[in-house]
N, C-alpha and C positions, 0 to 999 in steps of 0.2 A: 401650684398652690397646694400647700401642705394641708393634710387632714390630721395634724398632730393630735394625739390623744385617742384616735380611733385605731382599734386593732385592725389588721389587714382584712379579716373576714367582714368587718363592718363597713370598711371602705368599699369592698367589692359589692356588698349588698346595697350600699347607698347609690351605686351606679344604676341599679334597677329603678330606684325612686327617681333619679335624675333623668332617666330615659322615659319617664311618664308612668312608671309602675309596671311595665312589662318590657323585657328585653329578650328577643328571640335569637337563640343560637349561641353556642360556645365560641364559635369563630367570631361572630359579631361582637360579643363581649370583649374578646381580646383586641380586636381592631379599634373599637371605640376607645378602650382604655389606652391603647398605644397612642392614638392620635391626641387624646386628652393630655397625655404625658408630654408629647412633642409641643403642645400648645401651652405648656406651663400650668396646666390645671390639675395635675395629678402627679404625685411623686412617690407613691407607695411601692410601685412594682417596677422591676427591671425586665427588659425584653431582650430576646435573642431571636435570630432568624431560624425558622423551621419551615417545613414543607408548605404550610398555609400562610407563611409570612411571619410578621412579628408575633412572638409568643412569650408569655410570662408564666412560668411554672408556679410561681407564688400566687399569681392571680387565680389560676385554675384551682389550686389547692384552697385558697381563701374562699372561693365561691362554693366549692364542695363542702367546706366547713359551715358556711352560712346556710346552705341548703340542709345539711345534716342537723343543724341546730334550729331549723324551721324559722330562720330569720328571713329567708326568702323561700318561696315555693318553687321547686323545679319539677316540671313535667317533661318526660321524655316521649317523643313522638317519632314514628317512622316516616321518613321522607319518601316522596314519590319514587326516588331513584333507589330506595332500599336501605339507605343508611338511617342513622338516628340523629335527631337534634333535640336541644333542650329549649324549653320556654321558661324563663325566670319571671316570677311575679312577686310583687311586693306583698307583704303581709302586715298585720298590725305591729309586728316586731321589727320591721325594716326601718332603719334610720331614715328620717325624712330627707328630702333633697336639701343640700346645704347651700352652697354658693350659687347665686342666680346665674352668674356668667358660666360656670361649669355646667349647670343644669341645661342652659340653652344650648351649649355646645354638644353635650351628650345626647340631648333630645334630637338635635339636627343630624348628628352622626349616625344615630341609631335608625333613622329613617332611610338612610341610603341602602340601596340594594346590596345584598350580601356579597356578591361577586365584585361589584364596583367598589365597595368598602374595602374588601381584601386587596384589590389592586392599588387603590389609593394609599392605604396604610403601608403596603409593601414599598411602593415608590418613595414615600416620605421617609420611611425607616432606612431604606438603602441610601438615600441622599445623606441623612444624618450620620448613620453608623458606618457606611462604607465610603463616604465622601464623593459620591457620584453627583455630577451636576444634574440639573433638571431633566434634559433630554436623555442623558445616560441612565438616570434612575428609572424613567419610564420604559426605556428600551430594555434594560436589564429585567425589569418586572415582566415585560412581555416575553422575554427569553425564558425566564424561570417558570412562567405560567402560561404557556402558549394556548392551552385549551380554554383558559378563562379569558384571555385577552382577545379572543376571536370577535369578528364582526365589529360592532360599534361599542363593545364593552369598555375598551381602554379609553375611548373618547368620552364615554359616559362617566367613567371613573375620574378623568381629568376635570370634567365639568362639576361633578359633585365635590371634588377636592377644592376647586376654585370657590365654590359656595361656602365651604367651611372656612376657607382663608378670609372671607369677608367678615366673619364674626370677630368681635372684640375678644382677644385673649391676652393673658400676661406676656406670652412669648408668641409672636406671629408664627404660624405654620410656615415651614420653608417654602420659598417660591420655587416650585419645580414645574 
């Protein structure tokens, strides 16, 4: 679904509104946007595979611009493991949520645990971009991210992805 007329930094900022006003984590932002694109709800950003899965340099830059212009507020916090993460919050300058279907999808995707979201977005991206069938996409995701696919995380990612697939979207998420 096109957001024609909106500059990319405003599209990025609108994702925060559509996530309910707060979106936690740069990685989460990337994966939510990637899944929204695969669902036909967002066409502003292009993604490529990186270490943490699908990544859009233009989305990262656009959100940095939105934060720099105070269209969204970005707070950086130290994670328990020692790294840093961002919390994006809507401000009075953030574009309001637009499309109800996209807002529902973004809200639901943003609720998924960070690791499960990363695994699900990676599997869907590998299916679409590398032509891997469903089982191959999940197996390749586990191979590329063995530390994150441990325990029941991969099964939890599959369950979360199935929930997203149940949502009405212009393009159904791939059956993987």
